[in-house]
C-alpha positions as CSV (number, residue, x, y, z in Angstrom):
1,X,-94.6,109.8,-50.5
2,X,-97.6,110.9,-48.2
3,X,-99.5,107.7,-49.2
4,X,-96.5,105.4,-48.7
5,X,-95.7,107.0,-45.2
6,X,-99.3,107.2,-44.2
7,X,-99.0,110.8,-42.9
8,X,-101.6,113.6,-42.6
9,X,-99.1,116.6,-42.7
10,X,-96.8,117.4,-45.5
11,X,-94.6,120.5,-45.4
12,X,-92.4,121.7,-48.3
13,X,-89.6,124.2,-47.4
14,X,-88.2,126.3,-50.1
15,X,-85.7,129.3,-49.7
16,X,-87.5,132.6,-50.1
17,X,-85.2,133.8,-52.9
18,X,-87.0,131.2,-55.1
19,X,-90.4,133.1,-55.5
20,X,-91.3,131.3,-58.8
21,X,-90.9,127.9,-57.3
22,X,-92.8,128.9,-54.2
23,X,-95.7,130.2,-56.3
24,X,-95.7,127.2,-58.6
25,X,-95.7,124.7,-55.6
26,X,-98.4,126.7,-53.9
27,X,-100.6,126.5,-57.0
28,X,-99.9,122.8,-57.4
29,X,-100.5,122.0,-53.7
30,X,-103.7,124.1,-53.3
31,X,-106.5,122.0,-51.8
32,X,-104.1,119.0,-51.2
33,X,-103.3,119.8,-47.4
34,X,-99.7,120.4,-48.3
35,X,-97.9,123.4,-46.7
36,X,-95.4,125.3,-48.8
37,X,-93.1,127.5,-46.6
38,X,-90.7,130.0,-47.6
39,X,-87.4,129.7,-45.6
40,X,-84.9,132.4,-44.7
41,X,-82.0,132.3,-47.0
42,X,-79.1,131.6,-44.7
43,X,-76.2,129.1,-44.1
44,X,-76.7,126.5,-42.9
45,X,-80.4,126.1,-43.4
46,X,-80.6,122.8,-45.2
47,X,-79.5,120.4,-42.6
48,X,-82.1,117.9,-41.6
49,X,-82.3,118.8,-37.9
50,X,-82.4,122.6,-38.7
51,X,-85.2,122.1,-41.3
52,X,-87.2,120.1,-38.8
53,X,-86.8,122.8,-36.1
54,X,-87.7,125.6,-38.5
55,X,-90.7,123.9,-40.1
56,X,-92.2,122.1,-37.2
57,X,-90.8,123.6,-34.0
58,X,-89.6,120.2,-32.9
59,X,-86.1,119.6,-31.7
60,X,-84.4,116.4,-32.6
61,X,-82.4,115.3,-29.5
62,X,-78.6,115.1,-29.7
63,X,-77.7,111.7,-31.1
64,X,-81.3,111.2,-32.0
65,X,-83.1,110.6,-35.4
66,X,-85.9,112.6,-37.1
67,X,-88.3,109.7,-36.4
68,X,-87.7,110.2,-32.7
69,X,-89.9,113.4,-33.0
70,X,-92.2,111.9,-35.6
71,X,-90.7,113.4,-38.8
72,X,-89.3,112.2,-42.1
73,X,-87.3,114.5,-44.2
74,X,-86.7,114.0,-47.9
75,X,-84.9,116.1,-50.3
76,X,-86.1,116.7,-53.9
77,X,-83.4,114.5,-55.5
78,X,-84.3,111.6,-53.3
79,X,-88.0,112.0,-53.7
80,X,-87.7,112.3,-57.5
81,X,-85.9,109.0,-57.7
82,X,-83.8,110.2,-60.6
83,X,-86.6,109.6,-63.0
């Protein structure tokens, strides 16, 4: 995904109540310039605009799209491609 999009920064957000997944991803991402961030477990946390704000501090304008603030959000199911 990073190569396809040509981006420098990759951030993976995982709810903090999944410590095994966080540890595994931290191990796998070590040395790859990929940030793994534990997110507060709260509803609603998973919407695109909320994730962007929590992980980057950027605010997507009302009626705007993530690309308006230079961000692409992918969920694990989309990224995996079902394979």
